C-alpha positions as CSV (number, residue, x, y, z in Angstrom):
1,M,59.3,-32.5,93.8
2,N,60.8,-31.0,90.6
3,F,59.9,-33.3,87.7
4,L,62.9,-32.0,85.7
5,T,65.4,-33.8,87.9
6,H,63.9,-37.2,86.9
7,L,64.2,-36.7,83.2
8,P,67.1,-38.2,81.1
9,A,69.8,-35.8,80.2
10,R,68.8,-35.4,76.6
11,C,65.2,-34.8,77.5
12,L,66.2,-32.3,80.2
13,V,68.2,-30.2,77.8
14,F,65.3,-30.3,75.3
15,H,62.8,-29.1,78.0
16,I,65.0,-26.3,79.2
17,I,65.4,-25.1,75.6
18,M,61.6,-25.2,75.0
19,I,60.9,-23.4,78.3
20,L,63.4,-20.6,77.5
21,L,61.9,-20.4,74.0
22,A,58.5,-20.0,75.5
23,F,59.6,-17.1,77.7
24,S,61.4,-15.6,74.8
25,V,58.2,-15.6,72.8
26,A,56.4,-14.1,75.7
27,D,59.0,-11.3,76.1
28,N,58.8,-10.6,72.4
29,A,55.0,-10.3,72.7
30,I,55.4,-7.9,75.6
31,S,57.5,-5.5,73.6
32,Q,55.3,-5.6,70.6
33,T,51.9,-5.3,72.3
34,T,53.0,-2.0,73.7
35,F,53.5,-0.6,70.2
36,E,50.8,-2.4,68.3
37,L,47.7,-2.1,70.6
38,E,46.1,0.7,68.5
39,K,46.9,-1.2,65.3
40,M,45.3,-4.4,66.7
41,Q,42.2,-2.5,67.9
42,Q,41.8,-1.1,64.4
43,K,42.4,-4.4,62.8
44,Y,40.0,-6.3,65.1
45,P,37.4,-3.7,66.1
46,D,34.8,-6.2,67.3
47,E,37.2,-8.3,69.4
48,E,37.7,-8.0,73.2
49,V,40.7,-10.4,73.3
50,I,42.8,-11.9,70.5
51,V,45.6,-14.5,70.2
52,Y,48.5,-12.2,69.5
53,S,50.9,-15.1,68.9
54,S,50.9,-18.8,69.4
55,D,53.8,-21.2,69.0
56,V,53.2,-24.9,69.1
57,T,55.8,-27.6,68.7
58,F,55.2,-31.4,68.3
59,S,58.2,-33.7,68.7
60,I,57.8,-37.3,67.7
61,E,60.1,-39.5,69.8
62,T,61.0,-43.0,68.6
63,D,63.7,-43.8,71.1
64,Y,62.6,-47.3,71.8
65,R,61.2,-50.2,69.8
66,G,57.5,-51.0,70.1
67,I,54.4,-48.9,69.7
68,D,54.0,-48.3,73.5
69,Y,57.2,-46.2,73.5
70,C,56.6,-44.2,70.4
71,R,55.2,-40.9,71.8
72,V,54.7,-37.2,71.0
73,R,55.6,-34.3,73.1
74,E,53.8,-31.0,72.6
75,T,54.8,-27.6,73.8
76,N,52.3,-24.7,73.5
77,S,53.0,-21.0,74.2
78,T,50.0,-18.8,73.4
79,T,49.8,-15.0,74.2
80,Y,46.4,-13.4,74.6
81,L,46.2,-9.6,74.2
82,A,43.3,-7.6,75.6
83,L,41.9,-5.0,73.2
84,K,39.3,-3.6,75.5
85,D,39.0,-2.9,79.3
86,H,37.5,-5.5,81.7
87,T,37.6,-8.5,79.5
88,R,38.2,-12.3,80.0
89,A,39.4,-15.2,78.0
90,T,39.6,-19.0,78.6
91,D,42.5,-21.2,77.4
92,V,41.5,-24.9,77.1
93,H,43.6,-27.9,76.6
94,Y,42.2,-31.4,76.3
95,Y,43.8,-34.7,77.3
96,D,42.7,-38.2,78.2
97,Q,44.0,-41.5,79.7
98,Y,46.5,-41.8,76.8
99,S,48.0,-38.3,77.3
100,A,48.9,-36.0,80.1
101,I,49.6,-32.3,80.6
102,S,52.8,-32.4,82.6
103,R,53.6,-28.7,83.0
104,H,51.8,-25.4,82.8
105,N,52.7,-21.8,83.5
106,V,51.0,-18.4,83.0
107,T,52.9,-15.1,82.9
108,G,52.0,-11.6,81.9
109,T,50.4,-8.4,83.0
110,G,46.8,-9.6,83.2
111,F,45.3,-11.3,86.3
112,F,45.9,-15.0,86.9
113,K,46.3,-17.0,90.2
114,N,47.5,-20.6,90.0
115,N,45.1,-21.8,92.8
116,S,41.9,-20.1,91.7
117,S,42.2,-19.2,88.0
118,M,42.5,-22.7,86.6
119,R,41.1,-26.3,86.8
120,C,42.5,-29.6,85.4
121,G,40.5,-32.8,85.7
122,D,37.7,-34.9,84.4
123,F,35.1,-33.3,82.1
124,E,31.7,-33.1,83.8
125,Q,28.4,-33.0,81.9
126,D,24.9,-33.5,83.3
127,G,26.3,-34.8,86.6
128,V,28.5,-37.4,84.9
129,F,32.3,-37.3,85.0
130,Y,34.2,-38.5,82.0
131,H,37.4,-40.1,83.1
132,D,38.6,-40.6,79.6
133,A,37.8,-37.0,78.6
134,R,39.7,-34.4,80.6
135,L,40.7,-30.8,80.3
136,C,42.7,-28.0,81.7
137,E,41.0,-24.6,81.8
138,F,42.9,-21.4,82.4
139,W,40.7,-18.4,83.2
140,L,42.4,-15.2,82.2
141,R,41.3,-11.7,83.2
142,F,42.3,-8.3,81.9
143,D,41.5,-5.1,83.5
144,K,42.8,-2.8,80.9
145,A,43.4,-2.9,77.1
146,G,47.0,-3.7,76.3
147,E,47.4,-6.3,79.1
148,Y,48.5,-9.7,78.1
149,L,48.9,-13.2,79.4
150,T,51.0,-16.1,78.0
151,V,49.9,-19.6,78.7
152,Y,52.6,-22.2,78.4
153,T,51.8,-26.0,78.5
154,E,53.6,-29.2,77.9
155,K,51.6,-32.3,76.9
156,T,52.7,-35.9,76.2
157,Y,50.8,-38.4,73.9
158,H,51.7,-41.8,75.4
159,D,50.0,-43.6,72.5
160,I,50.8,-42.1,69.1
161,R,47.5,-43.4,67.7
162,Y,45.8,-40.6,69.6
163,F,47.9,-38.0,67.9
164,T,45.4,-37.5,65.2
165,T,44.6,-33.9,64.3
166,I,46.3,-30.5,64.7
167,V,43.9,-27.6,64.5
168,L,45.4,-24.4,63.2
169,G,42.5,-22.2,64.0
170,S,41.3,-20.9,67.4
171,S,38.2,-19.7,69.2
172,Y,39.8,-16.3,69.4
173,A,40.7,-14.1,66.4
174,T,44.4,-15.0,65.8
175,R,47.1,-12.6,64.5
176,R,49.6,-15.5,64.1
177,K,49.9,-19.1,65.0
178,T,52.9,-21.3,64.1
179,V,52.9,-25.1,64.4
180,R,56.1,-27.1,64.0
181,I,56.1,-30.9,63.7
182,G,59.5,-32.5,64.2
183,M,59.9,-35.9,62.5
184,P,63.0,-38.0,63.4
185,E,64.7,-40.1,60.7
186,G,62.9,-43.3,59.9
187,T,59.4,-41.9,60.6
188,D,56.7,-43.0,58.2
189,I,54.2,-40.3,58.5
190,D,51.8,-38.3,56.2
191,F,50.0,-35.0,56.8
192,I,46.6,-34.4,55.2
193,E,45.8,-30.7,54.9
194,N,42.1,-29.8,55.3
195,N,40.3,-26.5,54.8
196,F,43.5,-24.5,53.8
197,G,42.0,-22.8,50.8
198,N,40.3,-19.8,52.3
199,F,43.0,-18.8,54.8
200,H,46.5,-17.2,54.9
201,I,48.7,-20.3,55.6
202,T,52.3,-20.8,54.7
203,T,54.2,-24.1,54.8
204,D,57.9,-24.7,55.1
205,T,60.3,-27.6,55.7
206,V,63.0,-26.8,58.3
207,A,65.7,-28.6,60.3
208,N,64.5,-30.5,63.3
209,D,66.0,-28.8,66.4
210,A,65.3,-31.7,68.8
211,M,67.0,-34.7,66.9
212,P,68.2,-35.8,63.4
213,G,65.5,-35.5,60.8
214,T,63.3,-32.7,59.4
215,A,60.4,-30.6,60.7
216,I,57.4,-29.2,58.8
217,E,56.2,-25.8,59.9
218,Y,52.8,-24.2,59.3
219,T,51.9,-20.6,60.0
220,I,48.4,-19.2,59.8
221,S,47.8,-15.4,60.0
222,D,44.6,-13.4,60.6
223,F,42.3,-16.3,61.4
224,P,38.9,-14.7,62.3
225,G,38.1,-16.8,65.3
226,T,34.9,-18.7,66.1
227,L,34.0,-17.5,69.6
228,R,31.5,-14.8,68.7
229,L,29.8,-16.8,65.9
230,Q,26.8,-19.0,66.4
231,N,25.5,-21.8,64.2
232,L,29.0,-23.0,63.1
233,P,29.3,-26.5,61.5
234,N,31.7,-29.0,63.0
235,V,35.1,-27.5,63.3
236,R,36.7,-30.2,61.1
237,C,34.5,-29.1,58.2
238,F,35.8,-25.5,58.0
239,V,38.7,-24.7,60.4
240,P,42.1,-25.4,58.8
241,N,43.5,-28.6,60.3
242,I,46.2,-31.2,59.7
243,Q,45.2,-34.9,59.9
244,V,48.1,-37.0,61.0
245,V,48.5,-40.5,59.5
246,F,51.3,-42.3,61.3
247,S,52.0,-45.6,59.5
248,G,55.0,-46.7,61.5
249,F,58.7,-46.0,62.1
250,E,62.1,-47.7,61.6
251,R,64.8,-47.9,64.2
252,N,67.9,-50.0,64.2
253,N,66.8,-51.4,60.9
254,I,63.6,-52.8,62.4
255,Y,60.3,-51.4,61.1
256,T,57.4,-51.1,63.6
257,P,53.9,-50.7,62.0
258,V,51.3,-48.5,63.7
259,L,48.3,-47.7,61.4
260,R,49.4,-48.4,57.9
261,N,45.9,-49.0,56.5
262,L,42.3,-49.7,57.4
263,D,43.2,-53.4,58.2
264,D,45.5,-52.2,61.0
265,L,42.9,-49.8,62.3
266,Y,40.2,-52.5,62.4
267,S,42.5,-55.0,64.0
268,W,43.1,-52.4,66.8
269,Y,39.4,-51.6,67.1
270,H,38.6,-55.3,67.3
271,S,41.2,-56.0,69.9
272,L,39.8,-53.3,72.1
273,V,36.3,-54.8,72.0
274,Q,37.8,-58.2,72.9
275,Q,39.7,-56.5,75.7
276,A,36.4,-55.1,77.1
277,G,35.0,-58.6,77.4
278,S,31.3,-59.5,77.8
279,D,30.3,-60.0,81.4
280,D,26.6,-60.4,80.5
281,N,25.3,-63.6,82.1
282,N,22.3,-61.8,83.6
283,L,21.5,-60.1,80.3
284,K,20.5,-63.3,78.5
285,T,17.6,-63.8,80.8
286,F,16.6,-60.2,80.5
287,A,16.7,-60.2,76.7
288,Q,14.5,-63.3,76.6
289,E,12.0,-61.7,79.0
290,L,12.0,-58.5,77.0
291,T,11.1,-60.3,73.8
292,A,8.6,-62.8,75.3
293,G,5.4,-62.8,73.3
294,A,7.0,-61.2,70.2
295,T,6.2,-63.5,67.2
296,S,8.2,-61.9,64.4
297,D,11.8,-60.7,63.8
298,S,10.7,-57.1,63.6
299,A,8.8,-57.3,66.9
300,R,11.8,-58.8,68.7
301,L,14.2,-56.3,67.2
302,A,11.9,-53.4,68.1
303,A,11.4,-54.6,71.7
304,I,15.2,-54.5,72.4
305,Y,16.1,-51.5,70.2
306,Y,13.3,-49.3,71.7
307,W,14.1,-50.4,75.2
308,V,17.8,-49.3,74.9
309,Q,16.7,-46.0,73.4
310,D,14.2,-45.3,76.1
311,K,15.8,-46.7,79.3
312,I,19.5,-46.0,78.7
313,R,20.4,-42.3,79.0
314,Y,22.9,-41.2,76.3
315,V,25.8,-39.2,77.6
316,A,28.5,-38.0,75.2
317,F,31.6,-35.8,75.1
318,E,32.6,-34.9,71.5
319,N,35.8,-32.9,72.1
320,G,38.9,-34.9,72.5
321,P,39.4,-38.5,71.2
322,A,38.1,-40.3,74.3
323,A,38.7,-44.0,74.8
324,F,37.6,-46.6,72.2
325,V,37.1,-49.4,74.7
326,P,33.3,-49.8,75.3
327,D,31.9,-50.3,78.8
328,L,30.8,-53.8,79.7
329,P,27.1,-54.3,78.6
330,Q,26.2,-55.3,82.2
331,K,27.7,-52.0,83.6
332,V,25.7,-49.9,81.1
333,Y,22.5,-51.9,82.0
334,D,23.1,-51.4,85.7
335,K,24.0,-47.7,85.5
336,K,21.2,-46.9,83.0
337,Y,23.5,-44.5,81.0
338,G,26.3,-44.8,78.6
339,D,28.1,-43.3,75.6
340,C,27.6,-44.5,72.0
341,K,30.1,-47.4,72.5
342,G,28.4,-48.7,75.6
343,M,24.9,-48.4,74.2
344,A,25.8,-50.1,70.9
345,Y,27.6,-52.9,72.8
346,L,24.6,-53.4,75.0
347,C,22.2,-53.4,72.1
348,K,24.4,-55.9,70.2
349,T,24.6,-58.2,73.3
350,L,20.9,-58.2,73.9
351,L,20.1,-58.9,70.2
352,R,22.6,-61.8,70.0
353,H,21.0,-63.4,73.1
354,V,17.8,-63.8,71.1
355,G,19.4,-65.1,68.0
356,F,20.2,-62.0,65.8
357,D,23.5,-61.6,64.0
358,A,24.3,-58.2,65.6
359,R,27.6,-56.5,65.2
360,L,29.4,-53.3,66.2
361,C,29.9,-50.7,63.6
362,W,32.3,-47.7,63.5
363,V,31.3,-44.6,61.6
364,N,31.7,-40.8,61.6
365,S,28.6,-38.8,62.6
366,N,29.9,-35.3,61.6
367,T,28.7,-33.4,58.6
368,G,30.5,-35.3,55.8
369,C,34.1,-34.2,56.6
370,A,35.8,-37.4,57.4
371,V,37.2,-39.8,54.8
372,A,36.3,-43.3,56.0
373,T,39.3,-45.1,54.5
374,I,42.0,-43.0,56.1
375,P,43.6,-45.2,58.9
376,S,43.2,-42.8,61.8
377,I,41.0,-43.0,64.8
378,S,39.8,-39.4,64.0
379,T,38.0,-41.0,61.1
380,H,35.4,-42.7,63.3
381,N,33.8,-40.8,66.2
382,H,30.7,-42.9,66.6
383,M,29.6,-46.5,67.2
384,I,26.3,-48.0,66.3
385,C,24.9,-51.6,66.0
386,A,24.4,-53.3,62.7
387,V,22.1,-56.3,62.3
388,M,22.6,-58.7,59.4
389,L,19.0,-59.6,58.6
390,H,18.4,-61.9,55.6
391,D,19.7,-59.9,52.6
392,T,19.7,-56.5,54.3
393,I,21.6,-54.6,57.0
394,L,19.7,-52.7,59.7
395,Y,21.7,-49.8,61.1
396,L,20.6,-49.2,64.7
397,D,21.7,-46.1,66.6
398,P,20.3,-46.4,70.1
399,T,21.6,-43.0,71.1
400,R,18.8,-41.4,69.0
401,N,15.5,-41.5,70.8
402,Y,12.2,-42.2,68.9
403,S,14.0,-43.7,65.9
404,S,12.0,-46.5,64.2
405,L,13.7,-49.7,63.0
406,T,13.9,-48.5,59.4
407,K,14.7,-44.9,60.0
408,I,18.5,-44.2,59.9
409,N,19.8,-41.3,62.0
410,E,20.3,-38.2,59.8
411,S,23.9,-37.6,60.9
412,I,25.2,-41.0,59.6
413,Q,23.3,-41.3,56.4
414,G,25.5,-41.7,53.3
415,K,28.6,-42.4,55.5
416,T,30.9,-45.3,54.9
417,C,31.1,-47.5,58.0
418,V,33.3,-50.4,59.2
419,I,31.3,-53.4,60.4
420,E,33.0,-56.0,62.5
421,N,33.3,-59.4,60.9
422,G,35.5,-61.5,63.1
423,D,39.1,-61.0,62.2
424,T,38.1,-59.1,59.1
425,Y,35.6,-56.3,58.5
426,L,33.0,-55.2,56.1
427,L,33.1,-51.7,54.5
428,K,29.6,-50.5,53.7
429,E,27.9,-47.3,52.8
430,I,24.9,-46.5,55.0
431,P,21.9,-45.6,52.7
432,A,21.0,-42.0,52.5
433,T,17.4,-40.7,52.2
434,S,16.0,-37.6,50.7
435,A,15.9,-34.4,52.7
436,T,12.1,-34.6,52.3
437,D,12.1,-37.5,54.8
438,N,12.5,-34.8,57.4
439,M,9.2,-33.1,56.8
440,M,6.8,-30.8,58.5
441,D,3.6,-31.1,56.4
442,V,0.7,-28.7,57.2
443,K,-2.8,-28.7,55.8
444,N,-5.3,-26.0,56.7
445,N,-8.9,-25.3,55.6
446,V,-10.0,-21.8,56.4
447,N,-13.5,-20.2,56.5
448,L,-14.2,-16.5,57.0
449,L,-16.8,-15.7,59.7
450,N,-17.3,-12.0,60.1
451,D,-13.9,-10.6,61.3
452,K,-12.5,-14.0,62.3
453,L,-11.0,-17.0,60.5
454,L,-12.1,-20.5,61.4
455,V,-9.3,-23.1,60.8
456,K,-9.3,-26.8,60.7
457,G,-5.9,-28.3,60.2
458,S,-3.3,-31.0,60.7
459,I,0.5,-31.2,61.1
460,T,2.4,-34.3,60.2
461,L,6.0,-34.6,61.4
462,T,8.6,-37.1,60.0
463,G,12.3,-37.7,60.3
464,S,14.3,-35.2,62.4
465,F,11.2,-32.9,62.9
466,K,9.4,-35.8,64.6
467,K,12.3,-36.9,66.7
468,E,13.1,-33.4,68.0
469,F,9.5,-32.6,68.8
470,Q,9.0,-35.9,70.6
471,Y,12.3,-35.5,72.5
472,Y,11.2,-32.1,73.9
473,L,7.6,-33.4,74.5
474,N,8.7,-36.3,76.6
475,H,11.3,-34.4,78.6
476,L,8.8,-31.9,79.9
477,P,6.8,-32.2,83.1
478,V,3.3,-33.4,82.5
479,E,1.7,-30.0,83.1
480,Y,3.8,-28.4,80.3
481,K,3.2,-31.0,77.6
482,D,-0.1,-29.5,76.4
483,K,1.5,-26.0,76.4
484,L,4.2,-27.3,74.0
485,V,1.7,-28.7,71.6
486,N,-0.3,-25.5,71.8
487,Y,2.9,-23.5,71.2
488,F,3.8,-25.7,68.2
489,V,0.5,-25.0,66.6
490,T,0.1,-21.3,67.5
491,G,3.7,-20.1,68.0
492,T,3.9,-16.8,69.9
493,D,0.8,-15.3,68.2
494,N,-1.8,-14.5,70.8
495,N,-4.4,-14.2,68.0
496,Y,-4.7,-18.0,67.7
497,F,-7.2,-19.7,69.9
498,P,-7.2,-23.5,69.6
499,D,-10.6,-25.1,70.2
500,T,-9.4,-28.7,69.9
501,L,-5.9,-30.4,69.8
502,T,-5.2,-34.1,69.4
503,T,-1.9,-35.8,68.9
504,S,-0.3,-39.2,68.4
505,S,1.0,-40.9,71.5
506,P,3.9,-38.9,72.8
507,D,6.2,-42.0,73.0
508,S,5.1,-43.3,69.6
509,M,7.8,-45.1,67.6
510,C,5.9,-44.9,64.4
511,R,7.3,-43.2,61.3
512,Q,5.3,-40.0,61.7
513,F,3.8,-37.9,64.5
514,D,0.4,-36.3,63.9
515,I,-1.3,-33.2,65.4
516,S,-4.9,-32.3,64.5
517,Y,-6.6,-29.1,65.5
518,S,-9.3,-26.6,65.1
519,M,-8.9,-23.0,66.0
520,T,-10.2,-19.5,65.8
521,V,-7.9,-16.8,64.5
522,K,-8.5,-13.1,65.3
523,N,-7.0,-9.9,64.1
524,K,-6.1,-11.3,60.7
525,V,-9.0,-9.7,58.9
526,L,-9.0,-5.9,58.2
527,D,-12.3,-4.5,57.0
528,L,-11.9,-1.5,54.7
529,G,-15.6,-1.2,53.8
530,D,-15.5,-2.4,50.2
531,E,-12.5,-4.6,50.7
532,L,-11.3,-7.2,53.2
533,L,-7.5,-7.7,53.8
534,L,-6.6,-11.2,55.0
535,A,-3.3,-12.3,56.6
536,L,-3.2,-16.1,55.8
537,N,0.4,-17.0,56.4
538,F,0.0,-18.8,59.7
539,Y,3.3,-20.8,59.5
540,R,6.4,-18.9,58.4
541,F,9.1,-21.4,58.0
542,L,12.6,-19.8,57.8
543,Q,11.1,-16.3,58.3
544,N,13.8,-13.7,59.1
545,K,16.5,-16.4,58.8
546,S,18.9,-14.0,57.1
547,I,22.6,-14.2,58.1
548,E,25.1,-11.5,59.0
549,P,26.4,-10.6,55.5
550,K,30.0,-9.9,56.7
551,R,30.2,-13.3,58.5
552,P,33.7,-14.7,57.7
553,L,33.0,-18.4,58.4
554,P,30.3,-20.9,57.3
555,Y,26.8,-21.0,58.8
556,D,25.0,-24.2,59.7
557,I,21.2,-23.9,59.2
558,G,20.6,-27.0,61.3
559,S,19.8,-30.1,59.2
560,R,18.4,-31.1,56.0
561,R,14.6,-30.6,56.2
562,A,11.5,-29.7,54.3
563,F,8.4,-27.7,55.1
564,R,5.2,-28.0,53.1
565,E,1.9,-26.2,53.7
566,E,-1.4,-26.3,51.7
567,L,-4.0,-23.8,52.7
568,Y,-7.5,-23.6,51.2
569,L,-9.7,-20.6,51.8
570,E,-13.4,-20.7,50.9
571,I,-14.2,-17.4,49.2
572,P,-17.5,-16.0,50.6
573,E,-20.3,-15.7,48.2
574,G,-20.5,-12.2,46.6
575,M,-16.8,-11.6,47.0
576,M,-13.9,-11.9,44.5
577,L,-10.1,-11.8,44.7
578,A,-8.1,-8.8,43.7
579,T,-4.5,-9.3,42.4
580,L,-2.6,-12.2,43.9
581,P,0.9,-11.9,45.3
582,R,3.6,-12.9,42.8
583,D,5.1,-16.5,43.1
584,V,8.4,-17.0,44.7
585,I,10.5,-19.7,42.8
586,I,14.1,-20.1,43.9
587,S,16.4,-23.0,43.0
588,D,19.9,-23.4,44.4
589,P,22.0,-26.5,44.8
590,K,21.5,-26.3,48.6
591,Y,17.9,-25.1,48.9
592,E,14.6,-24.7,47.0
593,F,11.8,-22.3,47.8
594,N,8.4,-22.4,45.9
595,L,5.6,-20.3,47.2
596,S,2.4,-19.5,45.3
597,Y,-1.3,-18.7,45.3
598,R,-3.8,-20.2,42.9
599,A,-7.5,-19.3,42.7
600,T,-10.9,-20.5,41.3
601,D,-14.2,-18.7,41.6
602,T,-14.9,-20.2,45.0
603,T,-11.5,-21.2,46.5
604,L,-8.1,-19.8,47.1
605,Q,-5.1,-22.1,47.5
606,C,-1.8,-21.2,49.0
607,R,1.0,-23.7,48.6
608,K,4.5,-23.4,50.2
609,E,7.4,-25.7,49.8
610,L,10.7,-24.9,51.3
611,L,13.5,-27.5,51.1
612,V,17.0,-27.3,52.7
613,K,19.1,-29.9,50.9
614,D,22.5,-29.0,52.4
615,P,22.4,-27.1,55.7
616,V,25.9,-25.7,55.6
617,L,26.4,-22.4,53.8
618,Q,29.9,-21.1,53.0
619,A,30.6,-17.5,53.6
620,W,30.4,-16.6,49.9
621,E,27.0,-18.3,49.6
622,I,25.4,-16.1,52.3
623,P,24.5,-13.1,50.1
624,A,22.4,-15.3,47.8
625,W,20.7,-16.9,50.8
626,N,19.9,-13.6,52.3
627,E,18.3,-12.4,49.0
628,A,16.2,-15.6,48.9
629,I,15.0,-15.1,52.5
630,T,14.1,-11.5,51.7
631,R,11.8,-12.7,48.9
632,V,10.3,-15.3,51.2
633,N,9.7,-12.7,53.9
634,E,8.0,-10.4,51.4
635,F,5.7,-13.3,50.3
636,Y,4.7,-13.9,54.0
637,D,3.9,-10.3,54.5
638,E,1.6,-10.0,51.5
639,M,-2.1,-9.8,52.4
640,I,-5.0,-11.2,50.3
641,I,-7.6,-8.7,49.2
642,L,-11.2,-9.7,48.8
643,R,-13.6,-7.2,47.2
644,Y,-17.4,-7.1,47.2
């Protein structure tokens, strides 16, 4: 069946124009790639495939009254050019239950077969299919440099609230991408431009080809691409994008509001939760059984919060807007897995059954790039549970394993959140802690015995260090748990021989996780006759963490965290220290490094403090970081000299 025959006449003409335009763009690309291949290879020497050109058009249609009939049609024509032989590329388009990809076509000189070179359907992860997170993948193959393929797609947003963000960048280095947004008369819409400052972007207002009104056109040139780069922050934090704020539209002198402000956004959120319902009759009995014997508020809270963390497997898909309607608590309980919405709703339900004022809470869990008061569903990508307890608010995120009641997940600290409050809402800022709350604290006492070092030490983990270590520890088979602890203490150095190792309980919910040990260290003492050279830097946090200096985009170190080590060496009788290595003192708004040695007649102390206050380094900040890491590496490589 040809779907074009079932479209209204005006829409049919529009689609034919867009299809012809797409093929025109493709033909234009054909003629130019022949002449510009060598130029493109010189311009992008490290790339195998580039986006030679991309033309995307968004047409907002307000043909009917009512929000359900206000929709957006997207056409996308992207031409991929191979710069090397025997290369591949993947073109991905996301959609969900509120949008659909209605047409697709691939043309060009590369290899593509409709039946075997593409897949459209539910996204699958860890054996779970996400019916509200779907994608179309086009697998493109090029045998020779100079071959090209143009992917053409049509997508419809049936609910304009899900038309939230337009990304100008691409995974592949992009020669040119043009985005046109057509706005009919009476449209009340704003565009918030993010991350434009460091890229070649032009903006123009042009006539709207599809219907009366105007269109705004953005063109980005020479975007470096993200495919080859590791450790990138969230794309919204550095890739140029346009946040769409659609307040409403007027037609036939009647104004229809959509999302004018945060009140409208919350009202919609609240209606979706009510729509989900609460089929939880069996959960009341379970909640009471789970908290039986608990004699305090904290004990009852902990019993439920830790159970949801431990027994419900968190599954999440972050690309694409996904649905905002949470699963029924009973379904999450029965399935034993859920996304953030389902887990938060289950946690809230169980807590309310035992008398707590628990509420749902919408927040953004990305690295500080979303403005909480903008009325857009892209503002909030995460749901947690808030408990109003006396004069305080507990922020409970059951998706994060091994989090104590008072420890707030690192990714939501300092964020402004929306807390349900019946028909109204509360706007609160989640407290932020210091980066030193995520600490690896090491203490070592060292004695010299002939050509060996005898070490007694301890490691204390808090915050994200603790949670990450416990997560891996508890997801390993029993026979590998001891090996992980051993590896954490000794690393890959075969000269460390632990004699004893003791740890906190692997599933401990306490604030910290402790490891104590004693070990013998070999091959760290070099006897030169009248001198001994000692290598005492057992733990080398951030060693060799320099970054490619020509990197064009930001680098994410990982998270805010701190490392501290205190080492004490007893100086043998009859020996004395030669010159000590110079101190390293580096202070930057995003990190601080302090490494030093201090000595008395009988003791040598080594103290290291390395603090990452902001884990995202912009491209221009990388040279200073690399210089700092070089100085840290030099300190680690220095040996201590003892003389008779």
